[in-house]
N, CA, C and O of each residue as an XYZ file, in Angstrom:
696
protein
N      69.878      1.028    128.389
C      68.344      0.666    127.681
C      68.990      0.437    126.242
O      69.881      1.177    125.825
N      68.588     -0.416    125.661
C      68.605     -1.043    124.359
C      67.675     -0.250    123.403
O      66.504     -0.321    123.778
N      67.817      0.333    122.511
C      67.542      0.917    121.575
C      66.746      0.381    120.886
O      65.805     -0.030    121.565
N      66.644      0.163    119.806
C      66.463     -0.635    118.242
C      65.722      0.547    117.322
O      64.572      0.975    117.222
N      66.939      0.820    116.742
C      66.631      0.923    115.449
C      65.441      0.516    114.131
O      65.596     -0.603    113.644
N      64.363      1.323    113.598
C      63.606      0.443    112.762
C      64.173      0.892    111.388
O      64.152      2.080    111.067
N      64.687     -0.092    110.569
C      65.465      0.458    109.243
C      64.291      1.549    108.143
O      63.075      1.740    108.130
N      65.142      1.915    107.552
C      64.347      3.235    106.753
C      64.077      2.571    105.601
O      64.828      1.677    105.211
N      62.902      2.957    104.881
C      62.243      1.920    103.952
C      61.590      3.115    102.848
O      60.755      4.007    102.996
N      62.258      2.739    101.908
C      62.022      3.384    100.689
C      60.658      3.354     99.953
O      60.669      2.425     99.146
N      59.156      4.229     99.937
C      58.116      3.645     99.169
C      58.418      3.035     98.111
O      59.211      3.558     97.329
N      57.867      1.818     97.852
C      57.909      0.405     96.715
C      57.051      0.818     95.331
O      55.910      0.418     95.097
N      57.781      1.638     94.528
C      56.753      2.249     93.169
C      56.426      0.687     92.639
O      57.150     -0.300     92.770
N      55.092      0.777     91.990
C      54.233     -0.821     91.371
C      55.159     -0.588     90.219
O      55.896      0.343     89.897
N      54.912     -1.570     89.792
C      55.722     -1.976     89.013
C      54.659     -1.627     87.873
O      53.479     -1.839     88.150
N      54.998     -1.074     86.529
C      54.289     -0.246     85.524
C      54.039     -2.208     84.288
O      54.697     -3.055     83.684
N      52.636     -1.832     84.660
C      52.264     -2.725     83.459
C      52.364     -2.245     81.638
O      52.208     -1.039     81.444
N      52.494     -2.710     80.969
C      52.618     -2.648     79.330
C      51.219     -3.655     79.112
O      50.926     -4.851     79.108
N      50.489     -2.125     78.914
C      49.579     -2.448     78.957
C      48.625     -1.649     77.397
O      48.650     -0.431     77.221
N      47.980     -2.472     76.579
C      48.113     -1.560     75.463
C      46.467     -1.662     74.864
O      45.819     -2.704     74.764
N      45.991     -0.228     74.491
C      44.458     -0.112     74.344
C      43.892      0.822     74.129
O      44.712      1.737     74.053
N      42.435      1.341     73.898
C      41.941      2.956     73.874
C      40.792      2.358     74.810
O      40.065      1.369     74.706
N      40.958      3.580     75.971
C      39.905      3.105     77.170
C      39.238      4.268     76.558
O      39.899      5.292     76.388
N      37.693      4.210     76.123
C      36.568      5.484     75.940
C      36.339      6.348     77.384
O      35.571      5.726     78.118
N      36.790      7.569     77.952
C      36.781      7.788     79.284
C      35.256      9.016     79.040
O      35.001      9.837     78.158
N      34.737      8.711     79.945
C      33.208      9.836     79.930
C      34.003     11.105     80.829
O      33.407     11.567     81.802
N      35.098     11.533     80.531
C      35.611     12.695     81.258
C      34.251     13.928     83.041
O      33.451     14.861     82.981
N      34.522     13.511     83.597
C      33.634     14.198     84.391
C      34.285     15.740     84.461
O      35.416     16.037     84.074
N      33.215     16.727     85.096
C      33.317     17.370     85.117
C      34.514     17.976     86.414
O      34.588     17.545     87.564
N      35.433     19.171     85.741
C      35.954     19.800     86.952
C      37.644     19.595     87.115
O      38.400     20.159     87.906
N      38.065     18.182     85.665
C      39.739     17.364     86.119
C      39.798     17.778     84.245
O      39.114     17.639     83.232
N      41.029     18.317     84.666
C      41.680     17.878     83.342
C      41.751     16.979     82.357
O      41.100     15.941     82.475
N      42.707     17.248     80.981
C      43.038     15.933     80.640
C      43.409     14.841     80.993
O      43.187     13.630     81.026
N      44.488     16.210     81.423
C      46.335     15.585     81.988
C      45.733     14.836     83.405
O      46.200     13.768     83.801
N      44.556     15.603     84.155
C      44.705     15.494     85.387
C      43.467     13.063     85.226
O      43.129     12.069     85.869
N      43.471     13.702     83.910
C      42.393     12.146     83.837
C      43.982     11.127     83.403
O      44.231     10.000     83.831
N      44.620     11.738     82.705
C      45.212     10.722     81.899
C      46.106      9.961     83.407
O      46.513      8.801     83.481
N      46.206     10.974     84.402
C      47.715     10.936     85.438
C      46.158      9.779     86.359
O      46.709      8.865     86.971
N      45.004      9.722     86.474
C      44.867      9.029     87.346
C      44.157      7.258     86.415
O      44.231      6.109     86.852
N      43.797      7.547     85.644
C      44.433      5.994     84.485
C      45.939      5.567     84.344
O      46.561      4.647     83.813
N      46.090      6.178     84.744
C      47.805      5.645     84.665
C      47.985      4.955     85.839
O      48.557      3.866     85.868
N      47.404      5.674     87.106
C      47.315      5.068     88.562
C      46.602      3.797     88.367
O      47.166      2.703     88.336
N      45.341      3.987     88.237
C      44.558      2.771     88.482
C      45.026      1.283     87.563
O      44.768      0.176     88.036
N      45.589      1.407     86.493
C      45.979      0.179     85.841
C      47.873      0.504     85.565
O      48.534      0.329     84.541
N      48.289      1.003     86.883
C      49.916      0.860     86.555
C      50.357      1.131     85.709
O      51.574      0.954     85.766
N      49.859      1.711     84.377
C      50.285      1.299     83.221
C      51.850      2.436     83.354
O      52.250      3.321     84.110
N      52.438      1.560     81.821
C      53.759      2.537     81.402
C      53.646      3.347     80.801
O      54.620      4.097     80.868
N      52.474      3.842     79.796
C      52.545      4.865     78.810
C      50.634      5.552     78.883
O      49.647      4.818     78.944
N      50.616      6.680     78.860
C      49.288      7.077     78.712
C      49.249      8.537     78.340
O      50.099      9.414     78.491
N      47.734      8.578     77.681
C      47.725      9.757     76.596
C      46.641     10.042     76.170
O      46.227      9.127     75.457
N      45.660     11.212     76.275
C      45.087     11.945     75.570
C      45.034     12.340     74.199
O      45.942     12.758     73.480
N      43.951     12.163     73.975
C      43.525     12.509     71.929
C      43.454     13.858     71.998
O      42.911     14.281     70.977
N      43.852     14.987     72.973
C      43.310     15.931     72.515
C      42.508     16.748     73.926
O      41.662     15.956     74.342
N      42.503     17.739     74.576
C      41.992     18.055     75.476
C      40.579     18.792     75.746
O      39.838     19.582     75.160
N      40.624     18.132     76.884
C      38.755     19.282     76.814
C      38.979     19.754     78.044
O      39.764     19.156     78.779
N      38.387     20.791     78.424
C      38.586     21.853     79.337
C      37.940     21.141     80.733
O      36.922     20.469     80.564
N      38.502     21.262     82.136
C      38.253     21.352     82.857
C      36.738     21.123     83.008
O      36.353     20.139     83.640
N      35.669     22.165     82.341
C      34.719     22.356     82.456
C      33.787     21.514     81.684
O      32.687     21.106     82.058
N      34.264     21.347     80.768
C      33.547     20.473     80.237
C      33.741     18.504     80.317
O      34.669     17.802     80.720
N      32.430     18.178     79.744
C      32.523     16.843     80.644
C      32.058     16.081     78.953
O      31.215     16.696     78.299
N      32.652     14.776     78.363
C      32.284     13.915     77.431
C      32.951     13.113     77.054
O      33.553     13.079     78.127
N      33.469     12.339     76.456
C      33.897     11.023     75.781
C      35.782     12.095     75.642
O      35.972     13.188     75.108
N      36.406     11.533     76.079
C      37.579     11.392     76.238
C      38.824     10.188     75.858
O      39.669      9.826     76.676
N      38.721      9.671     74.432
C      40.010      8.533     73.858
C      40.792      8.756     74.976
O      40.449      9.781     75.565
N      41.661      8.205     75.448
C      42.833      7.932     76.049
C      43.354      6.529     75.372
O      42.659      5.567     75.047
N      45.177      6.731     75.220
C      45.295      5.621     74.093
C      46.863      5.261     75.388
O      47.710      6.044     75.820
N      46.688      3.979     75.605
C      47.410      2.758     76.783
C      48.704      2.059     75.896
O      48.405      1.158     75.112
N      49.920      2.409     75.999
C      50.962      1.617     75.873
C      51.558      1.644     74.095
O      52.180      2.628     73.696
N      51.315      0.646     73.314
C      51.342      1.173     71.650
C      50.146      1.514     70.914
O      49.801      1.359     69.743
N      49.595      2.041     71.978
C      47.812      2.499     71.429
C      48.349      4.041     71.307
O      48.119      4.563     70.216
N      48.884      4.667     72.064
C      49.689      6.032     71.713
C      50.386      6.350     70.773
O      50.829      7.497     70.729
N      50.665      5.451     69.792
C      51.894      6.304     68.467
C      50.566      6.573     67.130
O      50.694      7.143     66.047
N      49.212      5.851     67.799
C      48.247      6.802     66.798
C      47.397      7.354     67.390
O      46.278      7.434     66.884
N      47.696      7.965     68.779
C      46.931      8.892     69.045
C      47.101     10.232     68.089
O      46.243     11.106     68.211
N      47.907     10.378     67.379
C      47.917     11.877     66.759
C      46.529     11.852     65.800
O      45.914     12.879     65.515
N      46.187     10.662     65.405
C      45.035     10.921     64.403
C      43.875     10.757     65.065
O      42.956     11.485     64.688
N      43.662     10.024     65.925
C      42.397     10.576     66.497
C      42.408     12.266     66.826
O      41.380     12.937     66.741
N      43.735     12.837     67.213
C      43.838     14.425     67.650
C      43.394     14.671     67.007
O      42.230     14.875     67.352
N      43.738     15.027     64.993
C      43.451     15.188     63.833
C      41.839     15.085     63.195
O      41.228     15.838     62.436
N      41.505     13.975     63.775
C      39.700     13.491     63.472
C      39.014     14.647     64.348
O      39.259     15.223     65.408
N      37.644     14.703     62.970
C      37.047     15.306     63.198
C      36.024     14.924     64.488
O      35.657     13.770     64.706
N      35.600     16.157     65.357
C      34.634     15.644     66.809
C      33.370     16.445     66.350
O      33.163     16.884     65.219
N      32.536     16.550     67.492
C      31.629     16.828     67.395
C      31.624     17.105     69.559
O      32.090     16.439     70.484
N      30.605     18.798     69.462
C      30.164     19.455     70.805
C      29.196     19.369     70.527
O      28.630     18.960     69.514
N      28.734     19.967     71.909
C      27.622     20.179     72.338
C      27.639     21.320     73.539
O      28.539     21.210     74.372
N      26.971     22.090     73.635
C      27.243     23.344     74.211
C      26.094     24.014     75.030
O      25.173     24.053     74.214
N      25.841     24.322     75.684
C      24.723     25.452     76.278
C      25.187     26.599     76.568
O      26.156     26.920     77.256
N      24.094     27.475     75.744
C      24.475     29.078     75.869
C      23.570     30.088     76.235
O      22.464     30.455     75.840
N      24.066     30.301     76.778
C      22.929     31.696     77.056
C      23.281     33.136     76.741
O      24.133     33.836     77.288
N      22.369     33.471     75.645
C      22.825     34.855     74.616
C      22.671     36.142     75.343
O      21.900     36.029     76.296
N      23.191     37.378     75.177
C      23.267     38.724     76.090
C      24.152     38.823     76.935
O      24.383     39.914     77.455
N      24.987     37.474     77.327
C      25.961     37.700     78.274
C      27.685     37.764     77.926
O      28.101     36.801     77.282
N      28.385     38.498     78.189
C      29.784     37.731     78.055
C      30.510     37.930     79.426
O      30.297     38.452     80.520
N      31.523     37.201     78.744
C      32.836     36.703     80.066
C      33.858     36.790     79.942
O      34.439     36.340     78.954
N      34.618     37.589     81.200
C      36.031     37.974     81.005
C      36.962     36.600     80.464
O      38.163     36.864     80.418
N      36.710     35.594     80.170
C      37.470     34.563     79.952
C      36.838     33.340     79.212
O      37.326     32.210     79.204
N      35.459     33.798     78.469
C      35.147     33.470     77.064
C      34.184     31.709     77.921
O      33.582     30.735     77.470
N      34.475     32.083     78.921
C      33.474     30.593     79.629
C      32.661     30.776     81.078
O      32.747     31.903     81.566
N      31.952     29.877     81.750
C      31.211     30.631     83.158
C      32.025     30.802     83.976
O      31.367     31.015     84.994
N      33.627     30.882     84.362
C      34.299     30.469     84.992
C      34.621     32.236     85.299
O      34.961     32.710     86.383
N      34.378     33.059     83.896
C      35.308     34.307     84.156
C      34.093     35.127     84.748
O      32.975     34.637     84.912
N      34.455     36.490     85.064
C      33.578     37.305     85.176
C      32.333     37.673     84.489
O      32.640     38.486     83.617
N      31.101     37.453     84.480
C      29.887     37.207     83.491
C      29.188     38.988     83.639
O      28.638     39.306     84.693
N      29.310     40.042     82.432
C      28.309     40.378     82.388
C      27.243     40.821     81.633
O      27.595     40.560     80.483
N      26.360     41.236     81.593
C      25.021     41.576     80.313
C      25.300     42.772     79.714
O      25.471     43.928     80.101
N      25.300     42.122     78.540
C      25.657     43.257     77.313
C      24.220     44.051     77.566
O      24.554     44.982     78.299
N      23.175     44.128     77.396
C      22.309     44.329     76.563
C      21.159     44.254     77.908
O      21.680     43.599     78.810
N      19.735     44.740     78.298
C      18.691     44.273     78.772
C      18.047     44.824     78.056
O      17.025     44.987     78.722
N      17.813     45.438     76.750
C      16.218     45.330     75.821
C      16.927     45.397     74.706
O      16.707     46.446     74.101
N      17.959     44.449     74.014
C      18.001     43.821     72.901
C      16.902     43.713     72.408
O      16.515     44.466     71.514
N      15.958     42.434     73.065
C      14.763     41.366     73.217
C      15.578     40.224     73.128
O      16.604     40.163     73.806
N      15.229     39.263     72.333
C      15.494     37.695     72.419
C      14.959     37.598     70.962
O      13.827     37.725     70.497
N      16.276     37.302     70.353
C      16.515     37.077     68.821
C      15.872     35.400     68.582
O      15.925     34.424     69.330
N      15.309     35.558     67.310
C      14.148     34.173     66.839
C      15.349     33.217     66.581
O      16.549     33.448     66.435
N      14.807     32.356     66.574
C      15.367     30.754     65.985
C      15.866     31.277     64.551
O      17.065     31.426     64.314
N      15.161     31.465     63.897
C      15.506     31.988     62.264
C      16.704     32.630     62.647
O      17.834     32.162     62.506
N      16.412     33.702     63.130
C      18.109     34.378     63.267
C      19.343     33.631     63.660
O      20.376     33.668     62.993
N      19.240     33.140     64.460
C      20.418     32.515     65.890
C      20.576     31.839     64.519
O      21.623     32.171     63.962
N      19.702     30.854     63.732
C      20.434     29.816     62.568
C      21.146     30.813     61.682
O      22.288     30.394     61.489
N      20.956     31.863     61.118
C      21.029     32.675     60.167
C      22.229     33.119     60.451
O      23.060     33.241     59.551
N      22.559     33.478     61.929
C      23.807     33.596     62.733
C      25.014     32.415     62.391
O      25.948     32.726     61.651
N      24.958     31.545     62.766
C      25.605     30.233     63.291
C      26.148     29.612     61.453
O      27.135     28.912     61.230
N      24.851     30.302     60.071
C      25.663     29.400     59.445
C      27.148     30.551     58.692
O      27.574     30.397     57.547
N      27.425     31.110     59.209
C      28.583     32.235     58.763
C      29.518     31.263     59.262
O      30.488     31.115     58.518
N      29.513     30.434     60.481
C      31.061     29.552     61.094
C      31.009     28.254     60.041
O      32.041     27.592     59.936
N      29.755     27.845     59.207
C      30.225     26.526     58.884
C      31.345     26.537     57.475
O      31.128     27.245     56.492
N      32.058     25.995     57.549
C      33.466     25.625     56.140
C      34.517     26.034     57.007
O      34.587     26.195     58.226
N      35.432     26.177     55.928
C      36.749     26.864     56.816
C      37.125     27.957     57.253
O      37.493     28.789     56.424
N      37.145     28.207     58.295
C      37.316     29.454     58.882
C      38.586     29.793     59.526
O      39.157     28.928     60.190
N      39.037     30.846     59.410
C      40.119     31.205     60.187
C      39.728     31.194     61.584
O      38.514     31.399     61.590
N      40.200     31.041     62.906
C      40.184     31.264     64.486
C      41.332     31.454     65.101
O      42.271     30.670     65.232
N      41.169     32.894     65.593
C      41.994     32.997     66.378
C      42.266     32.208     67.983
O      41.464     32.591     68.834
N      42.975     31.493     68.311
C      42.715     30.762     69.940
C      42.376     32.137     71.271
O      42.921     33.189     71.605
N      41.683     31.680     71.514
C      41.446     32.253     73.149
C      42.497     32.305     74.276
O      43.061     31.369     74.844
N      42.607     33.509     74.438
C      43.824     33.170     75.672
C      43.463     31.793     76.899
O      44.320     30.992     77.273
N      42.079     31.796     77.338
C      42.612     31.057     77.998
C      41.599     29.777     77.015
O      40.497     29.715     76.471
N      42.603     29.048     77.198
C      42.695     28.054     76.493
C      43.995     27.131     76.862
O      44.979     27.737     77.285
N      44.080     25.547     76.719
C      44.962     24.486     76.584
C      45.801     24.361     75.620
O      46.433     23.321     75.442
N      45.935     25.636     74.716
C      46.846     25.578     74.086
C      48.089     26.139     74.146
O      48.077     27.370     74.139
N      49.553     25.417     74.226
C      50.773     25.732     74.863
C      51.611     26.798     73.926
O      51.565     26.739     72.697
N      52.329     27.714     74.595
C      52.848     28.561     74.314
C      54.145     28.930     74.898
O      54.287     30.123     75.164
N      55.532     27.787     75.255
C      56.923     27.842     75.477
C      56.916     26.953     76.527
O      57.708     26.957     77.469
N      55.323     25.620     76.204
C      55.384     24.401     77.327
C      54.575     24.905     78.198
O      55.349     25.015     79.149
N      53.476     25.331     78.605
C      52.817     26.267     79.561
C      51.556     26.291     78.422
O      51.520     26.687     77.257
N      50.701     25.776     79.170
C      48.664     26.731     78.545
C      48.874     27.842     78.583
O      49.795     28.403     79.178
N      47.595     28.554     77.609
C      47.876     29.746     77.099
C      47.247     30.762     78.646
O      47.713     31.786     79.145
N      46.234     30.061     78.974
C      45.455     30.050     80.245
C      45.790     30.384     81.264
O      44.939     30.839     82.028
N      47.688     30.256     81.836
C      48.267     30.115     82.752
C      48.626     31.923     82.587
O      48.299     32.860     83.315
N      49.638     31.873     80.971
C      49.001     33.196     80.870
C      48.672     34.706     81.434
O      49.101     35.788     81.835
N      46.720     33.248     80.899
C      45.861     34.698     80.885
C      45.723     35.243     82.495
O      45.489     36.359     82.959
N      45.948     34.095     83.037
C      45.492     33.978     84.598
C      46.689     35.239     85.414
O      46.671     35.798     86.511
N      47.389     35.274     84.546
C      48.951     35.928     85.120
C      49.316     37.460     84.260
O      50.397     38.042     84.162
N      47.570     37.929     83.543
C      47.010     39.130     82.876
C      48.562     39.739     81.816
O      49.132     40.816     81.641
N      48.693     38.590     81.423
C      49.537     38.203     79.812
C      49.002     37.924     78.782
O      48.465     36.861     78.472
N      49.143     39.078     78.058
C      48.786     38.098     76.635
C      49.815     37.811     75.707
O      50.713     38.527     75.265
N      49.489     36.513     75.472
C      50.147     35.919     74.421
C      49.731     36.418     72.981
O      48.560     36.797     72.981
N      50.477     36.548     71.513
C      50.372     37.084     70.319
C      50.079     35.501     69.803
O      50.981     34.677     69.955
N      48.729     35.074     69.156
C      48.189     34.052     68.610
C      47.779     33.710     67.192
O      46.615     34.005     66.922
N      48.382     33.239     66.385
C      48.052     33.411     65.515
C      46.805     32.774     64.821
O      46.170     31.882     65.383
N      46.529     33.166     63.808
C      44.761     32.673     63.344
C      44.886     31.301     63.114
O      46.100     31.148     62.984
N      44.276     30.070     62.972
C      43.997     29.241     62.845
C      43.058     28.713     61.764
O      41.942     29.218     61.888
N      43.173     27.659     60.504
C      42.227     27.464     60.132
C      41.515     25.990     60.667
O      42.113     24.950     60.943
N      40.327     26.202     60.711
C      39.776     25.043     61.344
C      38.307     24.843     60.275
O      37.869     25.525     59.349
N      37.919     23.779     60.820
C      36.849     23.305     59.555
C      35.747     22.962     60.394
O      35.971     22.170     61.309
N      34.126     23.606     60.182
C      33.216     23.207     61.211
C      32.309     22.723     59.923
O      32.262     23.266     58.819
N      31.772     21.833     60.263
C      30.539     20.693     59.265
C      29.222     21.133     59.300
O      28.481     21.421     58.360
N      28.962     21.156     60.848
C      27.801     21.719     60.917
C      27.658     22.237     61.861
O      28.633     22.376     62.600
N      26.211     22.812     62.292
C      25.629     23.494     63.712
C      24.518     23.513     63.699
O      23.929     24.197     62.862
N      23.823     22.737     64.659
C      22.749     22.698     65.056
C      21.990     23.333     66.211
O      22.633     22.781     67.104
N      21.371     23.854     66.666
C      20.328     24.019     67.964
C      19.664     23.062     67.700
O      19.185     22.652     66.642
N      19.642     22.611     68.979
C      18.440     21.536     69.975
C      17.375     21.413     70.416
O      16.454     20.623     70.624
N      17.942     23.059     70.585
C      16.761     23.372     71.986
C      16.769     25.128     71.552
O      17.680     25.667     70.923
N      15.274     25.959     72.164
C      15.547     27.666     72.072
C      14.608     27.704     73.627
O      13.638     28.447     73.769
N      14.972     27.024     74.409
C      14.735     27.647     75.592
C      15.727     27.635     76.350
O      15.663     28.163     77.460
């Protein structure tokens, strides 16, 4: 009986294209900024791609991605002013500082603060302030995001960093 063998074929890698520009991506909920970069790189067969600042996987919104030669100025965008919009629910605490952690109610009879009281508290955050990054963040320590250490029960000492908040607005109070 004759037996023919099929020659083994290694998967052919797509040719990477030299593509340059900035893609303004509306990042969906549930994927990391790094995953977004990988997807865009694959779709465009781009040789080079990087993001201009990490958005939490739970965050949605504009994530500028730099391709090719544009990656050279991604640090400019990284340090640029940014605007964030958040939905808050007062009177609760999370073990991770976000909705993924275990949520506990702080007080049942504390009442609801007035809009004026909330605006007064928010004014304390305007300007240059020192902020200790949370353990559940994408900031890196020895090449790993802090949240990896946090999920393994390790606490890494984090120095406070100066941040600037130009304005805070309450858009709705319901």
